[in-house]
FIFIKE-645122 format. One line per field, with one value per residue (C-alpha): residue number from 1; residue in one letter; chain; x, y, z. Coordinates in nm, 2 decimals, always signed. Example, Ala and Ser with C-alpha at 12.3 -4.5 7.8 and 13.67 -1.06 7.14 Angstrom:
<sites>
num: c(1 2)
residuo: c(A S)
cadena: c(A A)
x: c(+1.23 +1.37)
y: c(-0.45 -0.11)
z: c(+0.78 +0.71)
</sites>
This chain:
<sites>
num: c(1 2 3 4 5 6 7 8 9 10 11 12 13 14 15 16 17 18 19 20 21 22 23 24 25 26 27 28 29 30 31 32 33 34 35 36 37 38 39 40 41 42 43 44 45 46 47 48 49 50 51 52 53 54 55 56 57 58 59 60 61 62 63 64 65 66 67 68 69 70 71 72 73 74 75 76 77 78 79 80 81 82 83 84 85 86 87 88 89 90 91 92 93 94 95 96 97 98 99 100 101 102 103 104 105 106 107 108 109 110 111 112 113 114 115 116 117 118 119 120 121 122 123 124 125 126 127 128 129 130 131 132 133 134 135 136 137 138 139 140 141 142 143 144 145 146 147 148 149 150 151 152 153 154 155 156 157 158 159 160 161 162 163 164 165 166 167 168 169 170 171 172 173 174 175 176 177 178 179 180 181 182 183 184 185 186 187 188 189 190 191 192 193 194 195 196 197 198 199 200 201 202 203 204 205 206 207 208 209 210 211 212 213 214 215 216 217 218 219 220 221 222 223 224 225 226 227 228 229 230 231 232 233 234 235 236 237 238 239 240 241 242 243 244 245 246 247 248 249 250 251 252 253 254 255 256 257 258 259 260 261 262 263 264 265 266 267 268 269 270 271 272 273 274 275 276 277 278 279 280 281 282 283 284 285 286 287 288 289 290 291 292 293 294 295 296 297 298 299 300 301 302 303 304 305 306 307 308 309 310 311 312 313 314 315 316 317 318 319 320 321 322 323 324 325 326)
residuo: c(M A E I H N V D N I S L H L S T P D T T S G D W I G Q T E V L Q Q L L A C W L V V D D R D L P L T P R I V G T P G I G K T T L A I S A T R V R M Q D L Y I Y Q C T A D T R P E D L I V T P V L A E S G K I A Y H A S P V V T A M I R G G I C V L D E G N R M N E K S W A S L A P L L D H R R N V E S I V A G I T I H A H P D F R C A V T M N E D A S T F E I P D Y I M S R L Q P T L S L G H P A R D D E M A I L R Y H L P F A D D Q M L S L T V D F L Q Q A H T L N L D F S T R D G I N L L R F A M K R L A Q T S D H P I A R D D A W R E A L E K C L G E D A V D L E D L A E R R S Q S L G G N I V P M G L G D F F F N P G D P L H P D D E D D D N I S D I N D E G N G P F)
cadena: c(A A A A A A A A A A A A A A A A A A A A A A A A A A A A A A A A A A A A A A A A A A A A A A A A A A A A A A A A A A A A A A A A A A A A A A A A A A A A A A A A A A A A A A A A A A A A A A A A A A A A A A A A A A A A A A A A A A A A A A A A A A A A A A A A A A A A A A A A A A A A A A A A A A A A A A A A A A A A A A A A A A A A A A A A A A A A A A A A A A A A A A A A A A A A A A A A A A A A A A A A A A A A A A A A A A A A A A A A A A A A A A A A A A A A A A A A A A A A A A A A A A A A A A A A A A A A A A A A A A A A A A A A A A A A A A A A A A A A A A A A A A A A A A A A A A A A A A A A A A A A A A A A A A A A A A A A A A A A A A A A A A A A A A)
x: c(+0.00 +0.13 +0.26 +0.05 +0.20 +0.01 +0.10 -0.13 -0.41 -0.38 -0.30 -0.04 +0.01 +0.38 +0.56 +0.77 +1.15 +1.34 +1.53 +1.75 +2.10 +2.38 +2.75 +2.97 +3.27 +3.56 +3.57 +3.59 +3.66 +3.32 +3.16 +3.36 +3.25 +2.89 +2.92 +3.10 +2.80 +2.57 +2.80 +2.71 +3.02 +2.86 +2.52 +2.48 +2.58 +2.34 +2.38 +2.43 +2.20 +2.45 +2.36 +2.52 +2.56 +2.67 +2.54 +2.25 +2.34 +2.67 +2.56 +2.44 +2.15 +2.37 +2.62 +2.34 +2.20 +2.55 +2.61 +2.28 +2.37 +2.70 +2.51 +2.26 +1.95 +1.63 +1.63 +1.34 +1.37 +1.14 +1.15 +1.11 +0.92 +0.81 +0.46 +0.55 +0.32 +0.39 +0.13 +0.31 +0.62 +0.46 +0.11 -0.14 -0.51 -0.66 -1.03 -1.04 -1.28 -1.48 -1.54 -1.32 -1.00 -0.68 -0.35 -0.05 +0.30 +0.54 +0.88 +1.03 +0.80 +0.83 +1.21 +1.17 +0.94 +1.14 +1.49 +1.58 +1.76 +1.57 +1.71 +1.54 +1.62 +1.67 +1.58 +1.63 +1.33 +1.11 +0.94 +1.01 +0.67 +0.75 +1.10 +0.96 +0.76 +1.09 +1.28 +1.22 +1.33 +1.66 +1.77 +1.79 +1.42 +1.41 +1.04 +0.77 +0.41 +0.12 -0.15 -0.37 -0.36 -0.31 +0.00 +0.37 +0.61 +0.95 +1.24 +1.39 +1.75 +1.87 +1.70 +1.94 +1.88 +2.06 +1.96 +2.07 +2.08 +2.14 +2.36 +2.13 +1.90 +1.56 +1.56 +1.44 +1.67 +1.66 +1.63 +1.93 +1.76 +1.72 +2.06 +2.21 +2.05 +2.18 +2.55 +2.81 +2.81 +2.96 +3.05 +3.05 +3.28 +3.31 +3.49 +3.84 +3.87 +3.93 +3.64 +3.41 +3.50 +3.43 +3.10 +2.99 +3.11 +2.91 +2.59 +2.65 +2.85 +2.73 +2.89 +3.21 +3.54 +3.53 +3.20 +3.30 +3.62 +3.44 +3.20 +3.45 +3.68 +3.38 +3.28 +3.64 +3.68 +3.34 +3.45 +3.78 +3.58 +3.34 +3.04 +2.75 +2.74 +2.73 +2.81 +2.43 +2.44 +2.71 +2.51 +2.21 +2.38 +2.58 +2.27 +2.09 +2.40 +2.40 +2.03 +2.09 +2.37 +2.13 +1.92 +2.20 +2.02 +1.75 +1.92 +2.30 +2.50 +2.86 +2.97 +3.10 +2.78 +2.57 +2.76 +2.75 +2.38 +2.32 +2.53 +2.32 +1.98 +2.06 +2.27 +2.19 +2.39 +2.59 +2.76 +2.94 +3.20 +3.27 +3.53 +3.31 +3.02 +3.24 +3.35 +3.00 +2.87 +3.16 +3.08 +2.71 +2.80 +3.02 +3.35 +3.65 +3.68 +3.73 +3.54 +3.77 +3.78 +3.88 +4.23 +4.29 +4.29 +4.58 +4.79 +4.91 +4.76 +5.09 +5.16 +5.18 +4.99 +4.70 +4.39 +4.28 +4.62 +4.60 +4.25 +4.38 +4.67 +4.44 +4.20 +4.50 +4.63 +4.29 +4.27 +4.62 +4.52 +4.20 +3.99 +3.81 +3.48 +3.68)
y: c(+0.00 +0.34 +0.57 +0.88 +1.22 +1.53 +1.88 +2.16 +1.92 +1.76 +1.39 +1.28 +0.92 +0.88 +0.68 +0.37 +0.39 +0.22 -0.09 -0.13 -0.24 -0.04 -0.13 +0.13 -0.02 +0.20 +0.58 +0.64 +1.01 +1.09 +0.90 +1.10 +1.42 +1.33 +1.25 +1.58 +1.76 +1.62 +1.72 +2.01 +2.16 +2.43 +2.50 +2.78 +2.55 +2.38 +2.07 +2.10 +1.94 +1.82 +1.72 +1.39 +1.40 +1.13 +0.92 +0.68 +0.35 +0.47 +0.43 +0.77 +0.63 +0.35 +0.61 +0.80 +0.48 +0.37 +0.71 +0.68 +0.34 +0.48 +0.75 +0.48 +0.69 +0.59 +0.63 +0.77 +0.79 +1.00 +0.92 +1.25 +1.26 +1.52 +1.52 +1.54 +1.79 +2.00 +1.80 +1.48 +1.61 +1.73 +1.61 +1.42 +1.41 +1.06 +0.95 +0.71 +0.42 +0.64 +0.89 +1.15 +1.29 +1.14 +1.32 +1.12 +1.26 +1.21 +1.04 +1.39 +1.51 +1.18 +1.22 +1.58 +1.47 +1.16 +1.30 +1.07 +1.11 +1.18 +1.12 +1.30 +1.06 +1.20 +1.55 +1.72 +1.53 +1.75 +2.07 +2.42 +2.44 +2.13 +2.26 +2.59 +2.41 +2.28 +2.61 +2.69 +2.34 +2.38 +2.70 +2.83 +2.81 +2.42 +2.39 +2.32 +2.45 +2.22 +2.42 +2.11 +2.05 +2.41 +2.35 +2.44 +2.15 +2.21 +1.97 +1.77 +1.88 +1.54 +1.57 +1.54 +1.55 +1.48 +1.50 +1.27 +1.40 +1.22 +1.38 +1.32 +1.53 +1.40 +1.64 +1.99 +2.28 +2.36 +2.73 +2.91 +2.99 +2.61 +2.52 +2.77 +2.57 +2.24 +2.26 +2.13 +1.92 +1.57 +1.42 +1.04 +0.88 +0.53 +0.29 +0.16 -0.20 -0.36 -0.17 -0.26 -0.62 -0.61 -0.45 -0.72 -0.99 -0.83 -0.83 -1.16 -1.39 -1.68 -1.56 -1.74 -1.57 -1.59 -1.42 -1.16 -1.08 -1.05 -0.80 -0.59 -0.57 -0.45 -0.19 -0.06 -0.02 +0.16 +0.40 +0.47 +0.56 +0.78 +0.56 +0.57 +0.20 +0.18 -0.07 -0.13 -0.23 -0.48 -0.63 -0.67 -0.83 -1.06 -1.16 -1.25 -1.44 -1.65 -1.73 -1.84 -2.07 -2.22 -2.35 -2.57 -2.89 -2.80 -2.56 -2.59 -2.27 -2.18 -1.92 -1.68 -1.72 -1.66 -1.35 -1.20 -1.27 -1.10 -0.80 -0.76 -0.81 -0.58 -0.31 -0.34 -0.48 -0.16 -0.25 -0.54 -0.31 -0.03 +0.15 +0.17 +0.29 +0.56 +0.68 +0.69 +0.88 +1.13 +1.19 +1.24 +1.50 +1.68 +1.56 +1.78 +1.75 +2.08 +2.08 +2.06 +2.31 +2.25 +2.38 +2.10 +1.84 +2.02 +2.19 +2.11 +2.32 +2.51 +2.57 +2.94 +2.87 +2.73 +2.95 +2.98 +3.12 +3.38 +3.48 +3.52 +3.73 +3.95 +4.00 +4.08 +4.34 +4.50 +4.52 +4.67 +4.94 +5.02 +4.97 +4.66 +4.61 +4.51)
z: c(+0.00 -0.10 +0.18 +0.24 +0.33 +0.43 +0.30 +0.41 +0.48 +0.13 +0.14 -0.12 -0.22 -0.25 -0.52 -0.45 -0.48 -0.76 -0.65 -0.96 -0.88 -1.05 -1.00 -1.18 -1.36 -1.47 -1.52 -1.14 -1.18 -1.32 -1.03 -0.78 -0.96 -0.93 -0.56 -0.51 -0.67 -0.40 -0.10 +0.13 +0.28 +0.50 +0.66 +0.40 +0.11 -0.13 -0.34 -0.71 -0.98 -1.25 -1.60 -1.71 -2.09 -2.34 -2.63 -2.58 -2.41 -2.26 -1.90 -1.78 -1.58 -1.44 -1.32 -1.13 -0.98 -0.86 -0.70 -0.52 -0.39 -0.26 -0.06 +0.06 -0.02 -0.19 -0.56 -0.77 -1.15 -1.37 -1.74 -1.93 -2.26 -2.51 -2.38 -2.01 -1.84 -1.52 -1.33 -1.43 -1.27 -0.95 -0.84 -1.05 -0.96 -0.99 -0.95 -0.65 -0.60 -0.36 -0.64 -0.47 -0.61 -0.49 -0.53 -0.64 -0.59 -0.87 -0.82 -0.81 -0.53 -0.34 -0.34 -0.22 +0.07 +0.17 +0.13 -0.16 -0.49 -0.81 -1.16 -1.44 -1.72 -2.07 -1.95 -2.29 -2.43 -2.20 -2.31 -2.16 -1.99 -1.78 -1.70 -1.59 -1.32 -1.17 -1.18 -0.81 -0.71 -0.89 -0.73 -0.37 -0.31 -0.34 -0.37 -0.63 -0.65 -0.74 -0.91 -0.92 -0.54 -0.44 -0.23 -0.22 -0.14 +0.01 -0.04 +0.24 +0.32 +0.20 -0.14 -0.43 -0.81 -1.14 -1.50 -1.78 -2.14 -2.47 -2.73 -3.03 -3.25 -3.11 -2.82 -2.72 -2.67 -2.30 -2.22 -2.07 -1.74 -1.68 -1.81 -1.57 -1.29 -1.42 -1.33 -1.37 -1.69 -1.64 -1.98 -2.01 -2.27 -2.40 -2.17 -2.23 -2.36 -2.02 -1.86 -2.15 -2.12 -1.75 -1.81 -2.06 -1.82 -1.54 -1.74 -1.93 -1.70 -1.91 -2.23 -2.35 -2.40 -2.78 -2.81 -2.55 -2.74 -3.07 -2.92 -2.74 -3.05 -3.25 -2.99 -2.95 -3.33 -3.34 -3.07 -3.25 -3.57 -3.37 -3.46 -3.23 -3.12 -2.74 -2.47 -2.45 -2.82 -2.75 -2.46 -2.68 -2.98 -2.75 -2.56 -2.89 -3.02 -2.70 -2.74 -3.10 -2.98 -2.73 -3.02 -3.15 -3.07 -3.32 -3.55 -3.53 -3.59 -3.56 -3.30 -3.57 -3.77 -3.46 -3.37 -3.72 -3.75 -3.42 -3.53 -3.85 -3.67 -3.38 -3.55 -3.92 -4.21 -4.24 -3.90 -4.06 -4.22 -3.97 -4.18 -4.48 -4.26 -4.10 -4.44 -4.58 -4.28 -4.31 -4.67 -4.59 -4.33 -4.57 -4.42 -4.44 -4.82 -5.01 -5.35 -5.64 -5.92 -6.29 -6.22 -5.97 -6.25 -6.43 -6.16 -5.81 -5.54 -5.48 -5.85 -5.93 -6.25 -6.06 -6.15 -5.79 -5.69 -5.97 -5.85 -5.50 -5.62 -5.82 -5.52 -5.30 -5.56 -5.57 -5.19 -5.17 -5.42 -5.23 -5.54 -5.44 -5.24 -4.93)
</sites>
């Protein structure tokens, strides 16, 4: 049964904490940075609300979960979406069996009341109107106002918050007055090879060494080529490959074939040749290639007879004489 908490004679039904386990492997510096954000070093000091940024599947939420477990506080996760409303973030009215209105506190408000930690997951998918409702919570006021219930809720001194943000195009641009409250920025990069191997072993202890090595080698090459394949992608493709191998009694399949099939089904056929994929993506984004003119086919770039060089000299002469438009 949900816990009920009274605020100004309004009964709020509290959310239940998240019990997800999250052991953080590698990149200890960013974990220490997050824990530092939540410290209070003086009675007049306030905790910070950092934003954890990185590509999807890199472990941003896991980092926040792990830091919460280190502090031994209750964890509440709110999944932000494009259609999140202010009342979703604070207090939602629900029609009870008695026919009366019951007020349900969001994970954010529950963490505020109980002195827990709230993670706003994928915060840059949320619209400005919803962010505006949290503005007083993210500064020295540390409170939110529920228009629905007609109450103001103040945060417990132990309340902490962090926001995860994906680095991709399917997001809103967060206004500056909110971004100034979400400080500092903690950037999460791809793990080193040994760390990535340890992460895969942690999640898939039943995978054999050959399959693990194939997956880690693939991921490390993808990271080197700046392709957006994450550790989560590696976990998913390896999980599928192991399931295919488990069918060998009915449909025998070699390990390499199972891994390649999983790669194509999980990440697409383009993922088979990472170098070709990286080159094609670079070209589609324009790359660093300078368009060639006709003169490039007949003269070296440094040749004084190159037409472009002559044009540059003419422009320079015009400018020196003061007759040009510059």
